[in-house]
Steps between C-alpha positions, in 0.01 A plus 500: 500500500636835405561764764231721349239218518593405856479857608164546344370193679650598838330839475163381379246408760309165437158687430659722244695220333175287489319801348785548237470140406122506477444270780172475680470706820331426817119454518277816495278382786506270809167341510482132603234240590653185633380181684677447815322175604189295504261565795246238410406263211179346400277417199211727574414856432724715735670195648849584360681804656848639422714720719606784269709815505446817296732791452460838314120456453362721769449804277319523175300230328662161440326208317514150648420203307490131636458200282470161679501189285462134592446190288492704177214721627507874612345538848578853568530800270526805721590844371449836685651834558594615841771641734616289786716576805849388459609205709369150599156374430306212366346390176215246460397274200128536432244489221556800285432566128599856441624467148296197387779245508368284789417154356411317827361589855645381830545249651796375324515111479705341783873456447509732205812723471426870472696779317444849612617796282497840672574805286538858624424756233557873489221755455491447127480109550850440388650189686764610753559192726382136486513225755406131395443258779440132460335288777544124510116453544211694622436296811790519750724629218842651532682758285710321240610802303480872573660720224476883481595685188558879468334607183559879534644677199871584536637840426721478200722761329487578136796376287763762445627538154870454454644784285615380164714646226352586168667411178734805494593435863582142421705608206700748708556235772617246244747750337640595852547133594672438155715800557611390851571147366710635209689727744576203738624285202731793398656505844580124493663523165 
């Protein structure tokens, strides 16, 4: 590495370097909706309850959607806008058909695994955060998978154009290089 390049890298702060390279910056927001545990499980309407934690949703309107599927059927299709206090809370699975996606009503057949997808959306309904939880079965089930995904848009910088020489600049540069090469050859001779 040349001394100029190392000096530049030593003086650039990481965010500036990332911006110069066009890398994604940190998220614009800090809203989350995570499942922290299973309070109760059952196959009936309102029997399954999750312990949850929410951050950044206490002001403004946020949209919450919950899809609960089991045995190829959708038992819960909940979608509503609200603002919740930040912190710990609970979330129940129950008969809901807010968008017309529900294909079956509780109770879920015994020993059937459940997949619950909880999506937090901003005031324009853009998905911001998603948690997908899988239960081993509706009756006395345990959480077998709990994956949260940050869906927030990332701030990016526009690409910076690298200055380029026109055809006359390239011609002048080529002539200068040829002249220096010829001069060096004369010194050796």
